[in-house]
C-alpha positions as CSV (number, residue, x, y, z in Angstrom):
1,X,-145.4,-60.2,266.4
2,X,-145.8,-61.2,270.0
3,X,-145.8,-64.9,270.7
4,X,-148.9,-64.7,272.8
5,X,-150.8,-63.1,269.9
6,X,-149.8,-65.8,267.5
7,X,-150.7,-68.5,270.0
8,X,-154.1,-66.8,270.6
9,X,-154.8,-66.7,266.9
10,X,-153.9,-70.3,266.6
11,X,-156.0,-71.4,269.5
12,X,-159.0,-69.4,268.1
13,X,-158.6,-71.3,264.9
14,X,-158.5,-74.6,266.8
15,X,-161.6,-73.6,268.7
16,X,-163.5,-72.8,265.5
17,X,-162.5,-76.1,263.8
18,X,-163.5,-78.1,266.9
19,X,-166.7,-76.1,267.2
20,X,-167.7,-76.9,263.6
21,X,-167.1,-80.6,264.3
22,X,-169.1,-80.6,267.5
23,X,-172.0,-78.7,265.9
24,X,-172.0,-81.3,263.1
25,X,-172.0,-84.2,265.6
26,X,-174.8,-82.6,267.6
27,X,-176.7,-82.1,264.3
28,X,-176.9,-78.4,264.9
29,X,-175.4,-77.5,261.5
30,X,-175.7,-78.7,258.0
31,X,-172.4,-80.0,256.5
32,X,-173.5,-78.5,253.1
33,X,-174.4,-75.2,254.7
34,X,-172.7,-71.8,254.7
35,X,-172.1,-71.7,258.5
36,X,-170.3,-75.0,258.7
37,X,-168.0,-74.3,255.8
38,X,-167.2,-70.8,256.9
39,X,-166.4,-71.8,260.5
40,X,-164.0,-74.5,259.1
41,X,-162.4,-72.1,256.6
42,X,-161.8,-69.3,259.1
43,X,-160.5,-71.8,261.7
44,X,-158.1,-73.4,259.2
45,X,-156.9,-70.0,258.0
46,X,-156.2,-68.8,261.5
47,X,-154.3,-72.0,262.3
48,X,-152.3,-71.7,259.0
49,X,-151.5,-68.1,260.0
50,X,-150.1,-69.2,263.4
51,X,-148.2,-72.0,261.6
52,X,-146.3,-69.4,259.6
53,X,-144.7,-68.3,262.8
54,X,-144.4,-71.7,264.6
55,X,-143.9,-74.0,261.5
56,X,-144.8,-77.7,261.6
57,X,-145.0,-79.4,258.2
58,X,-147.6,-82.0,259.1
59,X,-150.0,-79.4,260.6
60,X,-149.3,-77.0,257.7
61,X,-150.2,-79.7,255.1
62,X,-153.4,-80.7,256.9
63,X,-154.5,-77.1,257.2
64,X,-154.0,-76.6,253.4
65,X,-156.2,-79.6,252.8
66,X,-158.8,-78.3,255.3
67,X,-158.9,-74.9,253.6
68,X,-159.3,-76.6,250.1
69,X,-162.1,-78.8,251.4
70,X,-163.9,-75.8,253.0
71,X,-163.5,-73.8,249.7
72,X,-165.0,-76.8,247.8
73,X,-167.9,-76.8,250.2
74,X,-168.4,-73.1,249.9
75,X,-168.3,-73.2,246.1
76,X,-170.9,-76.0,246.0
77,X,-173.1,-74.1,248.5
78,X,-172.9,-70.9,246.3
79,X,-173.7,-72.9,243.2
80,X,-176.8,-74.5,244.9
81,X,-177.9,-71.1,246.1
82,X,-177.5,-69.3,242.8
83,X,-179.2,-72.2,240.9
84,X,-182.1,-72.0,243.3
85,X,-182.5,-68.3,242.7
86,X,-182.4,-68.6,238.9
87,X,-185.1,-71.3,238.8
88,X,-187.5,-69.2,240.9
89,X,-187.1,-66.1,238.8
């Protein structure tokens, strides 16, 4: 795969993770919400993909933790949503 494509994918991942953080700091997103966790997850996955071509152990490890944290947030979000639907039925 072309280096510029890998770098672009990695930079897009970086932009998404930074965007999620800025939106949180500006109180434009809910840290328990779907959007925040999805932006973080997609960003971390894109960064992890680029790290598979330009490996850096420290960055790889933090992206694994970022993905796990985002997945935990998504699971908690989905449980809250499904619990709310069941109680209104």
